[in-house]
C-alpha positions as CSV (number, residue, x, y, z in Angstrom):
1,X,128.2,79.0,68.1
2,X,130.7,80.3,70.6
3,X,133.1,83.1,69.8
4,X,136.8,82.1,69.8
5,X,138.8,83.4,72.8
6,X,141.7,84.3,70.5
7,X,142.5,84.4,66.8
8,X,145.5,84.5,64.6
9,X,145.9,87.5,62.4
10,X,148.0,87.1,59.3
11,X,150.6,89.8,59.6
12,X,153.0,91.1,56.9
13,X,156.3,92.8,57.7
14,X,157.2,95.8,55.6
15,X,160.2,94.0,54.0
16,X,158.0,91.2,52.8
17,X,155.0,93.1,51.6
18,X,155.9,93.6,47.9
19,X,157.0,90.0,47.6
20,X,153.7,88.9,49.1
21,X,151.6,91.1,46.9
22,X,153.4,89.6,43.9
23,X,153.1,86.0,45.0
24,X,149.7,85.7,46.7
25,X,146.7,84.6,44.7
26,X,144.8,87.7,45.8
27,X,147.9,89.9,46.1
28,X,146.6,92.5,43.6
29,X,143.6,93.1,45.8
30,X,145.9,94.2,48.7
31,X,146.6,97.9,49.0
32,X,149.7,99.0,46.9
33,X,151.2,100.7,50.0
34,X,152.2,98.8,53.1
35,X,151.2,101.7,55.3
36,X,147.7,101.6,54.0
37,X,147.4,97.9,54.6
38,X,149.0,98.3,58.1
39,X,146.6,101.1,59.2
40,X,143.5,99.2,58.0
41,X,144.6,95.9,59.6
42,X,145.5,97.5,62.9
43,X,142.1,99.1,63.0
44,X,140.4,95.7,62.4
45,X,142.7,94.2,65.1
46,X,141.5,96.8,67.6
47,X,137.9,96.2,66.8
48,X,138.3,92.4,67.3
49,X,140.1,93.0,70.6
50,X,137.3,95.4,71.8
51,X,134.9,92.5,71.2
52,X,136.7,90.5,73.8
53,X,138.8,88.3,71.4
54,X,142.6,88.2,71.9
55,X,144.5,88.7,68.6
56,X,147.9,87.3,67.9
57,X,149.8,88.5,64.9
58,X,151.1,85.6,62.9
59,X,153.9,86.6,60.5
60,X,153.5,85.6,56.9
61,X,156.9,85.0,55.5
62,X,156.8,84.5,51.7
63,X,159.0,81.4,51.4
64,X,157.5,79.7,54.5
65,X,154.0,80.4,53.5
66,X,154.5,79.3,49.9
67,X,155.9,76.0,51.2
68,X,153.0,75.6,53.6
69,X,150.5,76.2,50.7
70,X,152.3,73.6,48.5
71,X,152.3,71.1,51.4
72,X,148.6,71.6,51.9
73,X,147.6,71.8,48.2
74,X,146.1,75.2,48.6
75,X,146.3,78.5,46.7
76,X,147.8,81.4,48.7
77,X,144.7,83.5,49.1
78,X,143.0,85.0,52.1
79,X,141.4,81.8,53.2
80,X,144.7,80.0,53.2
81,X,146.4,82.8,55.2
82,X,143.6,82.6,57.8
83,X,144.0,78.8,58.0
84,X,147.8,79.1,58.3
85,X,147.5,81.7,61.1
86,X,144.9,79.4,62.9
87,X,147.2,76.4,62.6
88,X,150.2,78.3,63.9
89,X,148.2,79.6,66.8
90,X,146.9,76.1,67.6
91,X,150.4,74.6,67.4
92,X,151.8,77.3,69.7
93,X,149.0,76.6,72.2
94,X,149.8,72.9,72.1
95,X,153.4,73.6,72.8
96,X,154.8,72.8,69.3
């Protein structure tokens, strides 16, 4: 299996973090403080980039993501966020 050349990283803005934690299926598992989440996620982002894979941050906006989940019949957990980020990345690559 070949490694992807780039990946979409679900990214939360500070102003959306509390709403996301409250609305996501796995929200209670996210760190209570945005800064804790941001530091851990940026560390993971650097590790992925060091492996030769480009990372693009894909913003997760609560209302937009909730609508996407409803349209796709999925619960808003980690797997759905990863799928959403991958679809956004693919659509951007295709010029949509």
